C-alpha positions as a Python dict, from the first residue, in 0.01 Angstrom:
ca = {
    (1, 'M'): (0, 0, 0),
    (2, 'V'): (-1, -344, 156),
    (3, 'V'): (-304, -452, 360),
    (4, 'H'): (-227, -544, 719),
    (5, 'R'): (-436, -746, 962),
    (6, 'G'): (-722, -530, 1088),
    (7, 'D'): (-719, -288, 793),
    (8, 'S'): (-1043, -182, 627),
    (9, 'L'): (-1102, 42, 329),
    (10, 'W'): (-1219, 305, 577),
    (11, 'T'): (-894, 296, 775),
    (12, 'I'): (-685, 287, 457),
    (13, 'A'): (-870, 587, 312),
    (14, 'A'): (-839, 773, 643),
    (15, 'R'): (-466, 704, 662),
    (16, 'H'): (-420, 818, 303),
    (17, 'L'): (-618, 1140, 356),
    (18, 'G'): (-431, 1229, 673),
    (19, 'P'): (-518, 1311, 1034),
    (20, 'N'): (-739, 1611, 951),
    (21, 'A'): (-977, 1415, 726),
    (22, 'T'): (-1342, 1436, 821),
    (23, 'D'): (-1576, 1139, 837),
    (24, 'A'): (-1753, 1277, 529),
    (25, 'Q'): (-1425, 1287, 334),
    (26, 'I'): (-1339, 932, 437),
    (27, 'A'): (-1690, 814, 351),
    (28, 'A'): (-1647, 958, 2),
    (29, 'E'): (-1295, 821, -42),
    (30, 'W'): (-1317, 455, 61),
    (31, 'P'): (-1549, 359, -233),
    (32, 'R'): (-1287, 510, -467),
    (33, 'W'): (-1026, 276, -314),
    (34, 'W'): (-1259, -17, -374),
    (35, 'A'): (-1328, 87, -734),
    (36, 'A'): (-956, 126, -802),
    (37, 'N'): (-875, -215, -653),
    (38, 'Q'): (-1186, -425, -713),
    (39, 'D'): (-984, -671, -921),
    (40, 'V'): (-772, -741, -610),
    (41, 'I'): (-1041, -708, -340),
    (42, 'G'): (-1331, -872, -521),
    (43, 'S'): (-1702, -807, -480),
    (44, 'D'): (-1701, -761, -101),
    (45, 'P'): (-1536, -435, 9),
    (46, 'N'): (-1539, -559, 369),
    (47, 'L'): (-1314, -855, 292),
    (48, 'L'): (-953, -743, 280),
    (49, 'L'): (-678, -998, 319),
    (50, 'P'): (-340, -927, 474),
    (51, 'G'): (-76, -903, 205),
    (52, 'Q'): (-305, -767, -68),
    (53, 'R'): (-142, -479, -255),
    (54, 'L'): (-371, -186, -323),
    (55, 'Q'): (-312, 115, -545),
    (56, 'P'): (-446, 458, -449),
    (57, 'P'): (-729, 584, -667),
    (58, 'S'): (-624, 828, -936),
    (59, 'G'): (-747, 1182, -965),
    (60, 'P'): (-915, 1406, -710),
}
């Protein structure tokens, strides 16, 4: 998944989970995206740059 301008880990997780995802599910999922891509994102999960390539977290 390529980061686009205006994306956040919250919106990426929500998009990945689908339109029926609850806020609680998204809140649990976005840290998994950060953990899976911390080498790309860095230490600040709020700082995504357009063009970064993120991999979905593995497992449930």
